[in-house]
N, C-alpha and C positions, 0 to 999 in steps of 0.2 A: 568582279567588275570587268566589263568587257569594253573594248574600244573598237570601233568600226565593225561590230558584230564578230570580232575574232575573240576566241577564248583567251584568258590571261595565261601567259606562259611562265612568268617569273613570280614566285610567291615570297612574301616576307616570313619571318619566324612565326608569327601568329597564324598566318594562313597555312603554312606547311604543317604546323602542329595539328591544326584542325583537319587538314586534308588526310593525314595518315593516322590520326587518332592518338597522337602522343602528347604528353604535356610539354609545355615550353621548356621546363627544366630538363626533360629528356633530350629535347632537340639541342639545347646548349651543351649537354654532355657529349652528344654525338659530334657536335662541331669541334669541341675541345680535343677530342680524340681523332678527329678527321675521319670519322666513320660514316659520315653522310656527305654526299656531294653538295657543294655550295659555291657561290660566287661572291667576290668582294669588289663590286664595281668601284673604280676609283681608288681602291686600296684601303679606304677608311669606312668603318661601320657600314650600316645599311646592307647587311647580308641579303642575298637573294638565292632562291632555290629554283632551278629549272625543273618544271613539273615533269618533263620527259625523263630527265636524269633520276628524279625521285621515283617515278614509276619503275624504271629499270632496276634501281637500287632495291626497291621493295620486292621485285620479282626474285632478285638474288638472295634475299633473306628467307625465301620460302623453304620450308622443311618438308620433304616428301613424307607421306603417310607410310607407316609400316604395315606390312601384311599381318593380318591377325591369324593366329593358329586356331584351327577349328577342332 
C-alpha cells in the first residue's frame, strides 16, 4: 500500500515475512532472539520492520560463494 505515491517504509510481520520469503514463525523466532531489526512504536505490540534496515540485514546474511577447484 502506498500513500501519496511514496513506497511503504514500515512493514508488519505478515508483510516482512512475505518480503523476505520467511514464514511468520521464523520471523517470530528471529524477533525472540533479537536477530532481526524491528521497532516497537509506543512500546506495546504492533511491531514494525523498517524496509531499509531489513535490506541491510539481508545483505549481511549473504554468504560468499566458494571458488571451485578445477
